[in-house]
N, C-alpha and C positions, 0 to 999 in steps of 0.2 A: 854414225851408226852405232849404239850403245853396245858395249861389249856383253858377250852372253856370260851370265853368272847364275851358277846353279848353287843353293843352299838346300842340303839334304838333311831333314829334321826340323820339323816347325814347333818345337818347344820353346822355353824360353830364351834358350841361347840363340838359336836358329832365327827367331823373331827378331832379337836384339840385334844381330848382325844384319837382318835385311832394313831394319828401321836405320842402323847407320849409312848403308848403302843408298837407300832412298833418299836420305837427308844430304847426301853428296851429289846427287843427281844422275844415280845408276837404277837400273830397272831389273832387280833381280828375280830368278823363278825360284820359289820355294817348292821342295817335293816332300810327301809325307807319306808314310806307309797308311794312316788310319784314315778314316772317313772325313775327318776335321781336323785342325790345329790344335795344339795346346792340351792334349787329352789329359796328360799327368798334371799340367798346371790347373786344368779345371777340376780335376781330384783333389788336389791342394785345397783348392777353395772351399771344400764340404767342411774343412776345419777352421774356416775364417779367412784363409790366405796370408801367411805369415809372411810378408815381403821381403823384411829384414829385420836388422836388430838396432837400438837406439846406444849401444854403449859405445864410449869412445874407441876411435879407430885402432888403436895400437892394440887395445884388448880384442876387438873385433877379427883384426887379421891374424891374430895369433892364434886363432881356433882352428887354422888349416894345417897344425901340426907341422909335418916335415915339408909340407909344401908352402910353408909362411911365406918364405922370400921369395917364392913366384907367385903363387896365386894371391898370396896377400898382397902384393905389389900391384897385381892387376887390380885387385878390388880398392886398391887405395887410389887407383884412378878413376873409379866409378864407386865412392862409397856411399854408405847408407843415405846420406842426405841427397846425393844424386837420384838415388832409386825414388824416393820420394818425390822430389822434382820432376822425374819422370812419369810418375804415376799422375801427378798433379797435371802434367802437360796432356795427358789423356783424360781430363776432367774427373778424375778419381781421387779425392780427398781420403789422407790417411790418418791414423790417430797413434799414439804409442800407448800399449797396455800396461796393467802394473807390473808385467814381468820385464818391461822393456822391450817386447817384441812390437814390430810395426805391422798393421793391420789396414786394408782399406775400411773406410767409414761403415760402407755396406756390407762388410766381412763376407764378401762373395768375389769371385775371381772371373766371373762372366762378363761383367759390365767393363772391365779393364780390357779383357780379351778381345772383346767385339770393337771397342773404340780402338784398339792397336791395329786389329786387322783391316778395319775401315781406312785408317791412315796409311797402312802401307799399299792397300789397293789404289787408293788416290794417288800415291806417289809413283804408280806404274808396275809395282811388284804383281807378279802372276802365282798364284798359289794352286799347285797341282796335287790334290789329294788321292789316296788309294794307289799311290806309285812307291811300290817297295824297290828301294835299290838293292842290287844283288852283286854289286861291285862293278868293276871295270870290264869292257870286252876286251879282246885281244889286241884292237887297234886304237884301244884308249878311251873309247868312249862311254859314257855313264851309261849303264844297263838297268833297268827298271821292270819289275813286273808290275802289270796293271790288271784291271778286271776285264780289259778288251783284248789284252795279250801282252807280249814285250814291246818294250820302247827304247829306244836309246838317243841320246842326246849329247852334243858336245859342249863344251863349255872352257872359256878363256881362264876362268877361276872358278874353284869349287870350295865350298865350306862345308865340312861336316860337322852336323850337330845332332848325332845318332844318339846321344844317352849311354847309360850304362847297361846293365842287365836285370835291372829290378822292374816289376810290374810289367812283364812280358805282355799281357794284352791290352797294354797302353802303348806299345810300341818299342820299348828299350829291351831288347833280345841280345844283345852282344855279338849278333851274327857278323858284324863288320871286323871282327878280329882277325880272322885268316886273311882278309882280303888286304888289309893293311900290314900284315905280317909278312905276305909274299911280296910286298913293295919294299922290303926290309926296313919297314917302321918299327921301333922296338915298342911292344905293348906289355905292359905288367898284367897279370892274370887279373881277370875280375873277379872280386870277392864281397860279399854282403857287407854293408855297412848300414849303420843305424838299425840293428835287427834283434830279433828275438834268440833267444838259446833254449836248447833241450837240457833237462835235468833228470827227468825218469822218476816222476814222483810214482808213488804208489797207486794201486788202481781206486783205492778208497779215497785216497785226496784228490786225485786227479776228477773224479766222477763228481765230487762233492764241491770243489771249489773253482774248477775251471770256468774262468771268466770274472773271477771276483778281483776288485780292485784292492791295491795295497797302498794305503796313503794316511799319513806320511811315512815313509820309511828311508833309512839312510844307508846307502849301498857304498861298499867299500872294495877296492881292488887296486893292488900296486902301488899303496900309499897315497891313492886318491880317494876322496869321499864325497859322494853326491847326496843331497837330500831331496827329495821328490816323491813321484808316484809311479808305479808299474802295475803291471797286471798277471795274474797267474793265468796260465794258458794251460790247455790239456797234458802239455809236454813240457812246460818249463815256465819262463817269465818273458815278457815283453814290456815296452813303454818307456816312458820318455826318460825315467832316472836309468833304466838298463842301457838305453841308446846311447847315453852319455859316456859310458865305459866301453861302450861294444868293440870299437876298435883295438884297444887293448885287452880284452877279453878274448876277442877272436884270434889276435895273434898268440896269444898265449895259448889257446887250445891247438893251433896249427903247430906250435912249437913242442908242446908238453903231452898232449893228448886230452888235457882236461884244464880247467881253471877253478880256482876256489874263491867264489864271492861271498863277502860277509855283509850280513843283513842286520841292520838295527831296527828292531820293530818299534821301539820307545824312543825314537831320536830325542824328545825333550825331557828326559829324566835321565841322570846318572845312575850308573851301575851299582854304586853303595847305597843310593836311595831306595833302589828297587829290591836291593838285597835285603835291606832293613824291613821293608813292607812284607817281603815274601817271608820272614822270619816270626811275624808274629803269629800267633796261635790261630789255627783256622776252624778249630774246634771239629763240629759235625759237617762243616761246608763242603761240598766235593772240590776237586783239585780243579776243575773248570770254574767253578765261582770264586775261589780263592786266585786264580791267575788274574780273573777280571777285576775283582776288587781290589788286589795289590797292585798289578800294574796295567790295567785297563784294556789287558788282551782278551779279546774274544773272537768268534768268526775266523776268518781265514788266518788272522795272527797267531790266534791260539793254535789254528790246524797246523800252522807252518811249524810250529815250536814242537808240536807232539810229531810233527812227520820226523824230525830229526832226532830229538832228544830221546832217551829210554825214560821209563817210569823213575828209576832212581836217581837220573838227573833232574828230574822236574820235581822231585822230593825234597831236593839239597838247594836251599835259598840262595847261596853263593854262585854254584854252578848255573842254575837257571838263570840268575839275572845276568851272568856272564853271556850265557847263550842269547838272551833276549836282545842284548846288546851287539852281538856278533856272532849271528847265526850263521853256521858255514852251509853254503849250498855250492856241490860241483857241478860245474857247467859242463856237459858232455859235449855238445856240438852246437854249431850255429844254425837257426832255421835257414831253409834253401834261400838262395839269392833273390830268387823271384817274389818272395816274402817281405824283402828287405825295404826298408823306407829309400835306401840309395844303395850304390855301392862303390867300391874303392878299386882301384887299379885302372888300367886304361894306357892313353898313348904317353909314353914317357917324355919327361922334360926335354931329354938328350935327344930325342928325335925331331924338335921343334925349334924354331928360331924365336926371337924376341917377339916378334908379330905373331907367332902361333901357325907359321906355314912350315910344313913338313920338309926338313932338311932336304930328302932324296926324293921329293915329288913336288917340284916347283909349281906354284900356283893353285895348291892344295891347303887349305887352312882346317884345323881343327878347334873346337870349342865345347864346353858344357861339361857334363857329366862323363864324357867319354875321353877326358883328360884324367891324368894318373893324379887324382886328389880326393880328399874327401874331408867331410865338415859335421859338426853336429847339427841337429834340428835346432830351429829357433830363427830361421831367416837367413842364415849362412849359406846354406845350400842354394837357395835361390838366388841372392845376391852375386855369388860367384859365377852362376851359370850365367846371369845377365852381364857381369863384367867381362867374361871371358869371350860372351858373343860379341859384346861391343869391341874386345881388343881384335878378334878375328875380322870382324867387319871394317875395321879401320886399316888392320893390315892388308886385307884384300882390295880395298880402294887405294890404298898408297901402291901395292904392287901393280895394279892396272894401270895407273898414272904414270909410273916409271916405265912400264912397257910402251905406253902411248908415247912417251917423250923419246925414248929410244929409237922408235920407228916412224917419228916424224922427220921428213927429209929437211936438211939445213935450207936457209933461204938462198 
């Protein structure tokens, strides 16, 4: 008789854990709070589904910051080439984009997810939608709320892949934190990652430019500079270039109450050339026309310069050029965690063994974004979720096999 295996959370990490177990002859039960599996995965597919990144593995694993020696090692066991091979095994061809990011050829998540779920079902996995886990019952059973009322079940091993706390409407709400802490599991506070920030624009600027893209721009903070794109929001900034610095900015705000981000509005020209262009007589031209002709600044970029600089600063060529190359923006707060692309914090490494089993709760494994790590966008998040799901699945299979062996009477 196959042992009872419960996987709670049917996102990429949970599905990968199930895939490993099915491949080893087990028939796990997957439970998810949503009406169908992979809801956040499908949302990511609206942007083309960035599966992974093609950069060399040492550079790839370094993207996990303080968790590089932990999560990076797990990714090293399931690197980007393996992610592409996994997709190919589901009949999904991939390609490398100009940025080095890897996408399905169809730029959609649904075909991969459908093939994946079909393979799991064919292997004996059972999927239970609309089953919201609410912790352990007093007798140790897994307790769920369902449309038809409470439901409890027991499992020899459980894999928790419940996500972090971003995008609550897709199932990641962080409700699991107190239930694990009650079992003496160390959980770092969940925080927004790859998030936007509040600045506190003037009403005029916010009304006129909210939603306007900034491209290309350079962003600098803490000695790190990124060139890319971002978007002005009604309250501040968000977008890829901001997300790349979000962890450091978030931590600085938590520590100091604010963080000063420096924006290069003209990343393809140097300050001296800009100052020289601004110093040329402008005649009867307006300041707006002069900024456009001398520096190529108009629209939202010119609006940003005016938002920060006084008229005297704009009239001084050296000062204006310096501001255009390093415009200070004081970030006051992160946007709420539910708006973030992902979250940081979660189950600490110290509470897990090398196979991602909780030290104090034998037979319970954790995977995916509920672990204490974070990474930038660009395929790193999804690859790590897949890699940790794979590791938890392998750990659960090994633990079950060892228990079976221990319970087998000698000849």
